[in-house]
C-alpha positions in Angstrom: -4.5 31.1 23.7 -7.3 29.2 25.4 -6.7 25.6 26.3 -9.3 23.1 27.5 -10.0 23.2 31.2 -12.5 21.9 33.7 -15.3 24.1 32.2 -15.0 22.7 28.7 -17.4 20.1 27.5 -17.2 16.4 28.0 -17.0 16.1 24.2 -13.5 17.7 24.4 -12.4 15.3 27.1 -13.8 12.4 25.1 -11.5 13.3 22.2 -8.4 12.7 24.3 -9.8 9.4 25.7 -10.7 8.1 22.2 -7.3 9.0 20.9 -5.5 7.2 23.8 -7.6 4.1 23.2 -6.8 4.2 19.4 -3.1 4.6 20.1 -3.1 1.7 22.7 -4.6 -0.6 20.1 -2.1 0.5 17.5 0.8 0.0 19.9 -0.5 -3.5 20.7 -0.3 -4.4 17.0 3.1 -2.9 16.6 4.4 -4.7 19.7 3.1 -8.0 18.2 4.7 -7.3 14.9 8.1 -6.3 16.5 8.1 -9.4 18.8 7.9 -11.5 15.6 11.1 -9.9 14.3 13.2 -10.0 17.5 12.7 -6.3 18.1 12.4 -5.0 21.6 9.7 -2.5 22.6 9.3 -0.3 25.6 6.2 1.8 26.4 6.4 5.4 27.5 3.9 8.1 28.3 3.7 11.6 26.9 1.8 14.5 28.2 -0.2 16.3 25.4 -2.0 19.6 25.8 -4.3 20.4 22.9 -6.5 23.4 22.4 -9.6 21.2 21.9 -8.8 17.9 23.7 -7.2 19.5 26.7 -4.3 18.0 28.7 -3.9 14.2 28.9 -1.4 11.4 28.9 -0.9 9.3 25.8 1.2 6.1 25.3 4.2 5.8 23.0 6.7 3.1 22.1 10.5 2.9 21.9 11.6 0.2 19.4 15.1 -1.2 19.6 17.2 -4.2 18.5 19.9 -5.6 20.8 19.7 -2.4 22.8 20.3 -0.1 19.8 17.5 2.4 19.3 15.6 1.9 16.0 12.6 4.2 16.2 9.8 5.6 18.3 6.1 5.7 17.9 5.2 9.1 19.3 1.7 10.3 20.1 1.2 13.8 18.5 -2.5 14.8 18.7 -6.1 13.7 19.0 -7.1 16.6 16.7 -5.2 16.6 13.5 -6.0 18.2 10.2 -7.9 15.7 8.1 -7.8 13.0 10.7 -9.1 11.8 14.1 -5.6 11.5 15.5 -1.9 11.4 14.6 1.2 9.5 15.8 4.6 9.8 14.3 6.9 6.9 13.5 10.3 8.6 14.0 13.8 7.3 13.5 17.2 8.8 13.1 16.7 9.5 9.4 13.0 10.4 8.9 9.6 10.6 10.5 6.3 9.4 9.0 2.9 10.6 10.2 0.3 7.9 10.8 -3.2 9.3 10.8 -6.4 7.7 12.2 -9.3 7.9 9.9 -12.7 6.8 11.2 -15.9 5.6 9.7 -16.2 5.5 5.9 -13.1 7.5 5.4 -11.3 10.6 6.4 -13.5 13.4 7.7 -12.8 16.8 9.1 -14.7 18.8 11.7 -14.7 22.6 11.0 -14.5 24.6 14.2 -15.3 28.2 15.1 -14.7 30.3 18.1 -17.8 31.8 19.7 -17.7 33.8 23.0 -14.1 32.6 23.6 -15.1 28.9 23.3 -14.4 26.4 20.5 -17.5 25.2 18.8 -17.3 22.1 16.6 -19.4 22.0 13.4 -20.8 19.0 11.6 -18.2 16.4 10.4 -17.6 16.5 6.7 -15.9 13.8 4.6 -12.9 14.3 2.4 -13.2 13.2 -1.2 -10.5 10.5 -1.2 -10.4 7.2 0.2 -9.8 5.4 3.4 -12.6 2.8 3.3 -12.8 1.9 7.0 -11.6 3.0 10.5 -8.0 2.6 11.2 -4.5 4.0 11.0 -3.3 5.2 7.6 -0.1 6.6 6.0 -0.1 9.0 3.1 3.2 9.6 1.4 4.5 13.1 0.6 3.6 12.9 -3.1 0.4 10.8 -3.0 -3.2 11.7 -2.0 -4.6 8.2 -1.4 -4.0 6.9 2.1 -2.7 3.4 2.6 -4.0 1.4 5.6 -1.3 0.5 8.0 -0.5 -3.2 8.2 2.6 -5.2 9.2 4.2 -5.0 5.7 3.7 -1.3 5.4 4.8 -0.8 9.0 8.2 -2.5 8.4 8.7 -0.6 5.1 8.2 2.7 7.0 10.3 1.5 10.0 13.2 0.6 7.6 12.8 4.0 6.0 12.9 6.0 9.2 15.7 4.0 10.8 18.0 3.1 7.8 18.3 -0.3 9.3 17.4 -3.5 7.3 14.9 -5.0 9.6 
């Protein structure tokens, strides 16, 4: 399997940088929300190595209450099916995927392999609706993504952790 290396385009490197920036903004919001509920947060770094974006470090977050682990926000990928990035909110019970959708809604970029290199095609929109850039959650039995806000975050955090927060 071919992974990105020094010879790959700047576009591929930019995917990782954009993802790290998006995750950092998300973690700032989550930190603010958690501080308002007496939850402790601790940042960590995770090495990701993706076929398109290459190898890079992305931030994550441990969430705890009174030293008891509650959940983690784990960076998963800059390139995710149907999204421009994915992090998982993972607890002792479940895990929920949070997807970044940019622009006027979710898009995807078809890729092909030519001469041993990954070639990205033109971005194409999906037919359903995130209406602006941001992090979204889509439940297992629904197709319409919900924009992540403080209320939805704590609903998901309660679900993954089984704690009443």
